[in-house]
C-alpha positions in Angstrom: 138.9 -96.5 37.1 141.7 -94.6 39.4 141.5 -96.1 43.3 140.2 -92.6 44.2 137.0 -93.1 42.6 134.8 -93.0 39.3 135.6 -89.6 37.6 135.2 -87.6 34.3 137.6 -85.6 32.8 137.1 -82.3 31.1 133.9 -80.5 31.2 132.7 -79.0 28.2 131.0 -80.1 25.2 128.1 -79.1 22.7 124.9 -78.1 24.1 122.3 -80.4 21.5 124.1 -83.0 23.2 123.1 -82.8 26.6 119.5 -81.3 25.9 117.5 -83.4 28.1 115.3 -85.1 26.1 110.7 -85.4 26.7 110.8 -89.0 28.9 113.9 -89.1 29.9 114.0 -91.0 33.2 114.0 -89.1 36.6 116.8 -89.0 39.1 116.5 -91.6 41.7 118.8 -93.6 44.1 117.4 -96.9 43.6 119.0 -99.5 42.9 119.7 -103.6 43.0 123.7 -103.8 45.2 125.5 -106.3 45.7 128.7 -107.3 46.5 129.3 -109.8 43.8 127.0 -110.0 40.9 123.4 -111.5 41.7 123.0 -113.4 38.8 126.1 -114.6 36.6 125.1 -113.5 32.8 123.5 -110.4 31.7 122.2 -109.5 28.2 124.5 -105.5 28.7 127.4 -105.8 31.0 129.4 -102.2 31.4 132.7 -101.9 33.2 133.4 -98.9 34.9 130.5 -96.8 36.4 132.3 -93.2 36.1 131.0 -90.6 33.0 131.2 -93.1 30.2 130.0 -95.9 32.1 127.0 -94.0 33.6 125.4 -93.0 30.7 125.4 -96.2 28.2 123.8 -98.4 30.9 120.8 -95.4 31.5 121.2 -96.1 27.0 121.2 -99.4 27.5 118.1 -100.2 30.2 115.7 -98.2 28.2 117.3 -101.0 25.3 117.3 -104.2 27.3 115.1 -103.3 30.4 117.0 -102.7 34.0 117.6 -106.3 34.6 119.3 -107.0 32.4 121.8 -104.5 32.8 125.3 -104.8 35.4 128.0 -102.4 35.8 130.7 -103.3 37.9 132.4 -100.4 39.5 134.0 -100.9 43.2 133.8 -97.3 44.4 131.6 -95.9 46.8 131.5 -92.6 45.2 131.4 -90.8 41.9 133.7 -87.9 41.3 132.3 -85.1 38.5 136.2 -84.7 37.7 135.9 -81.0 35.6 135.0 -79.3 38.9 138.2 -79.5 40.1 140.7 -77.7 38.3 138.2 -74.7 40.2 138.4 -76.5 43.2 142.8 -76.5 43.4 142.5 -72.5 42.4 139.6 -71.5 45.2 137.5 -71.7 43.6 134.9 -74.7 44.4 133.9 -76.7 47.2 135.4 -80.6 46.7 131.8 -81.8 48.5 130.7 -80.5 45.1 132.3 -82.5 42.6 130.9 -85.3 44.5 127.8 -87.9 45.0 127.3 -91.5 45.9 127.4 -93.9 43.2 124.2 -95.1 44.4 122.6 -91.8 42.8 124.0 -91.7 39.4 123.5 -95.4 39.6 120.2 -96.3 37.2 117.2 -96.6 38.9 116.9 -100.8 38.7 120.1 -101.5 37.2 122.4 -104.0 38.7 125.4 -102.5 40.4 128.5 -105.3 41.4 130.4 -103.3 44.1 133.9 -104.7 43.0 136.6 -104.6 40.4 137.8 -106.5 37.0 139.9 -108.9 37.5 140.3 -110.4 34.2 138.8 -109.9 30.6 137.9 -113.5 28.5 136.2 -112.4 25.2 136.5 -116.0 23.5 133.9 -116.7 26.0 132.4 -113.6 26.4 132.6 -113.6 30.4 134.3 -111.7 33.1 136.3 -112.3 35.9 135.9 -110.1 39.1 137.5 -110.2 42.8 136.5 -114.0 44.5 136.9 -115.6 41.2 133.3 -114.9 40.7 132.5 -115.1 36.9 129.8 -113.2 35.1 129.2 -114.1 31.8 127.3 -111.2 28.8 125.9 -111.7 25.8 127.8 -108.0 25.3 130.7 -105.4 26.8 130.9 -102.2 27.1 134.6 -101.3 28.4 134.6 -97.7 29.9 137.5 -98.0 32.5 139.1 -94.9 32.2 142.4 -94.4 32.9 144.5 -94.4 35.9 147.1 -92.6 37.4 150.6 -93.2 38.2 152.1 -90.6 40.8 154.2 -93.3 41.9 156.1 -93.2 38.3 157.6 -89.5 39.4 160.7 -90.3 42.0 159.6 -89.0 45.6 156.0 -89.3 45.1 153.2 -89.9 46.1 155.1 -89.8 49.4 156.0 -86.1 48.2 152.5 -85.1 48.7 153.4 -85.3 52.9 155.2 -82.2 52.6 153.7 -78.6 51.5 153.7 -76.5 48.5 153.1 -79.4 46.2 149.5 -80.3 45.2 147.5 -82.1 42.5 144.5 -81.5 40.9 144.1 -85.1 39.6 143.8 -86.7 42.8 140.8 -86.2 45.1 143.7 -86.6 48.1 145.7 -84.0 46.6 143.4 -81.3 45.2 142.7 -79.5 48.3 146.7 -79.6 48.6 146.8 -77.3 45.8 144.9 -74.5 46.8 147.1 -74.6 50.6 150.0 -74.2 48.5 148.6 -71.1 46.3 147.3 -69.5 49.3 150.2 -69.9 51.1 153.0 -68.2 48.1 154.9 -66.0 49.5 158.4 -65.6 46.9 159.7 -67.8 44.3 159.0 -70.1 41.9 155.5 -71.7 41.1 155.7 -74.3 38.4 153.0 -76.5 36.9 153.9 -79.8 34.7 152.4 -81.9 31.7 153.6 -85.7 31.5 155.5 -87.8 28.9 152.1 -89.8 28.5 148.6 -89.8 27.3 146.8 -87.7 29.9 142.9 -86.2 30.1 141.7 -83.0 30.2 145.5 -81.7 28.3 144.1 -78.2 28.7 144.0 -78.8 33.4 147.8 -79.0 33.8 147.6 -75.2 32.2 144.3 -73.8 34.0 145.7 -74.0 37.4 149.1 -72.4 36.0 146.2 -69.4 35.0 144.5 -69.4 37.9 147.5 -69.2 40.1 148.7 -66.4 38.0 145.5 -64.3 38.4 145.5 -65.5 42.6 148.9 -64.2 43.4 147.7 -60.5 41.3 144.7 -60.7 42.9 146.9 -61.2 46.5 150.0 -58.9 45.4 152.2 -61.2 45.2 152.6 -61.5 41.4 155.5 -59.0 41.1 157.1 -62.1 43.8 156.5 -64.9 41.7 158.4 -66.5 38.1 155.3 -68.8 36.9 156.9 -71.2 34.6 154.8 -74.2 32.4 157.0 -77.5 32.3 155.6 -79.4 30.0 156.4 -82.7 28.1 154.6 -81.4 24.9 156.6 -79.7 21.8 153.1 -77.0 21.5 151.5 -75.4 24.5 148.3 -77.3 22.6 147.8 -79.7 20.2 144.9 -77.2 17.4 146.7 -74.4 16.3 144.3 -71.8 16.8 143.4 -72.0 20.8 147.4 -72.8 20.3 147.9 -69.2 19.2 145.5 -67.3 22.0 147.2 -68.9 24.8 150.5 -68.4 24.1 149.3 -64.4 23.4 147.0 -65.0 27.7 151.3 -66.5 28.3 153.1 -63.2 26.7 150.2 -60.5 27.9 151.0 -62.6 31.7 154.9 -63.6 31.7 154.2 -67.0 32.3 157.7 -69.0 31.2 156.6 -71.9 29.2 159.2 -74.7 28.4 158.6 -77.7 26.2 160.0 -80.7 26.1 160.9 -81.0 29.8 159.3 -83.8 31.8 159.1 -84.2 35.4 161.4 -87.4 36.7 161.3 -86.2 40.5 160.1 -84.4 43.6 162.7 -83.7 46.5 159.5 -82.8 48.6 161.5 -82.0 51.7 164.2 -79.4 49.7 161.3 -78.7 47.5 163.1 -79.3 44.6 161.9 -80.8 40.9 163.7 -82.8 38.2 162.9 -82.2 35.2 165.1 -84.5 32.2 165.1 -82.8 29.2 163.5 -84.6 26.0 165.4 -83.5 23.1 168.6 -84.0 24.9 168.5 -87.9 27.0 170.4 -88.0 30.2 170.4 -83.9 30.6 168.6 -83.2 33.7 167.5 -79.5 35.2 166.8 -78.4 38.7 164.1 -76.2 40.2 163.9 -74.6 43.8 159.8 -74.4 43.7 157.9 -72.4 46.6 154.4 -73.7 44.5 154.9 -77.1 42.6 151.6 -79.1 40.9 151.9 -81.7 39.1 150.3 -83.4 37.2 151.0 -87.5 37.0 151.4 -90.0 34.7 148.9 -92.1 33.2 148.0 -94.9 31.5 145.4 -97.4 30.7 144.0 -99.5 34.2 146.2 -102.6 35.2 143.6 -105.1 33.7 143.4 -104.3 29.9 147.9 -104.4 30.0 147.9 -107.2 27.8 144.3 -107.4 27.5 142.7 -109.0 24.5 140.5 -106.2 24.5 144.0 -104.3 23.7 146.4 -102.9 21.6 149.5 -103.4 22.0 150.1 -100.2 24.7 147.1 -101.5 26.6 144.1 -99.2 25.5 140.9 -101.2 24.0 141.0 -101.4 20.7 138.1 -100.1 19.0 136.9 -98.6 15.4 137.3 -94.9 16.0 134.1 -94.0 14.0 132.3 -96.9 15.5 133.2 -97.5 19.2 132.8 -101.2 18.1 135.6 -103.7 18.8 137.7 -104.6 16.1 138.3 -108.3 17.2 135.0 -108.6 18.7 131.8 -107.6 17.7 130.3 -108.1 20.9 132.0 -105.7 22.7 132.4 -102.2 22.3 134.7 -99.8 24.1 134.4 -95.3 25.6 136.5 -92.4 27.4 139.1 -92.7 28.1 140.0 -96.2 28.3 140.0 -96.8 24.8 142.9 -95.8 21.8 141.0 -93.2 20.0 143.2 -90.7 18.9 141.3 -88.1 20.2 141.3 -85.8 23.7 140.2 -87.7 26.6 137.1 -85.8 28.1 133.6 -86.2 29.1 132.9 -83.9 25.9 134.5 -86.4 24.5 132.5 -89.1 26.1 128.9 -87.4 25.4 129.5 -86.8 22.2 130.4 -90.9 21.8 127.6 -92.4 24.0 125.1 -91.1 21.4 127.2 -92.7 18.7 127.8 -95.8 20.3 124.4 -95.9 20.9 123.3 -96.1 17.5 126.3 -98.8 17.4 125.0 -101.0 19.2 121.0 -101.1 18.4 122.3 -102.2 15.4 124.5 -104.9 16.1 121.8 -105.9 18.2 119.5 -106.1 14.5 122.5 -107.8 13.4 123.0 -104.9 10.8 126.3 -103.0 10.2 126.7 -99.1 12.3 126.4 -96.7 10.6 126.6 -94.2 12.7 130.2 -92.2 13.1 132.4 -90.5 15.5 134.1 -87.3 14.0 136.5 -87.1 17.1 135.0 -84.1 19.3 136.2 -83.3 21.9 135.9 -79.7 23.8 138.4 -78.5 26.5 136.8 -75.0 28.5 140.3 -74.0 28.5 140.0 -71.6 32.6 142.3 -68.9 31.8 141.1 -66.3 34.4 138.4 -66.5 37.5 135.8 -64.7 34.7 137.7 -65.9 31.9 137.2 -69.5 29.2 138.4 -70.1 26.0 135.9 -72.4 24.9 138.4 -74.8 23.0 136.6 -77.2 20.5 137.7 -79.9 17.7 137.9 -83.1 15.7 140.4 -85.7 15.1 142.6 -83.5 12.6 142.5 -81.1 15.5 140.3 -78.6 13.5 137.6 -76.6 14.8 134.6 -77.9 15.3 132.8 -74.9 17.6 129.2 -74.6 18.4 128.7 -71.2 19.2 129.0 -68.3 15.8 131.7 -66.5 17.8 135.5 -66.2 18.1 135.6 -69.4 20.6 139.3 -68.9 20.6 138.6 -65.6 23.0 138.5 -65.0 26.4 135.0 -64.7 27.4 132.8 -64.9 31.2 130.1 -66.2 29.7 131.6 -69.5 28.9 133.5 -69.0 31.9 129.6 -69.3 33.3 128.9 -72.1 31.6 132.2 -74.3 32.7 131.8 -73.0 36.4 128.3 -73.5 36.7 126.1 -74.9 33.4 128.4 -77.8 32.8 128.1 -79.5 36.5 124.1 -79.2 36.4 124.1 -80.6 32.6 126.6 -83.1 33.7 124.4 -84.9 37.5 121.1 -84.3 35.2 121.2 -84.9 31.6 124.2 -86.8 30.2 124.8 -89.1 33.3 120.6 -90.0 32.7 
């Protein structure tokens, strides 16, 4: 979990995944909250109170009873982060993305307000702050992804200066909107780091919104908008990449590949990039506005953990989400090594598969339901335009609607901005 609270990633998904089922639990803020565990053993222990953790704790409650499920989560606030793209572009208010953690915790499920400090799957237990030990029969790891602004020289202290923001943090998302409003003339630079990220489309979504805002306010002719990405392509799925390149061309946006932000000199309004194709070579760009997408990585507790692969991600079977070594351990969402984009859409699809997997494991049967890598990213290209990207493990389109989803559409924008938040709060988390 990031230090800024429990968050989820990119928003859109197959409508069927989030449909409310008859008899589903009504929203309730009742829960048991404690600074440390009320018990030292739970049948199902869930690590993390983000989208994956809350969704799975709700599902597990219906299997084993609320009193037998606990969620370890230190944050008091749950954030719906997909809205932050629109907050940074001035289209939504930050407050709309936040709810008290207690209001999304399933009724009766134990909420352990603490941090996980170590995992010991060989002994079926985890360690929390103050040396509190909690044992489990089944463990679901949903710890999300960590942001590392500090890996860029000059950050995070550079955010104390104007002209710089980041839609990835609750502390800096409103600074993006301020920088956009204050723009006069010069370079508006948007970055993509040389690490895995959650919602890989978000770093460029704010560029398209900024372009639209500057056109609306008559400042676009004074702006040089550039997207400096560490990747060699603008998007991983060719169908949507081709559509985005048309948008880039039509709006006169500059895309520079294999450029990785390594330093911000906020006092001078300078951004320093390394050329990944030419090691040791750097470029310095003056900016009037800078949007930073931070380097990201697995939560610290997972690095060198028995449940993780060599890179620190929870090592699960990509079809069943069951751990490759420990059959009573499961992973979901951004903290896993599933080879798909890290989005809330992926979490929603994964939660249905994981629900079936856990059910069969509890009956000593082999998992049969298979996750195909489905994920989705609504690529916001303006204040009323979205290209709805949906795809699988093989980067092949896996589309919901009988239309060409690579085309910009106002209907898809309203789905992202208005419908998906309602479905998130009232369906996925329940």
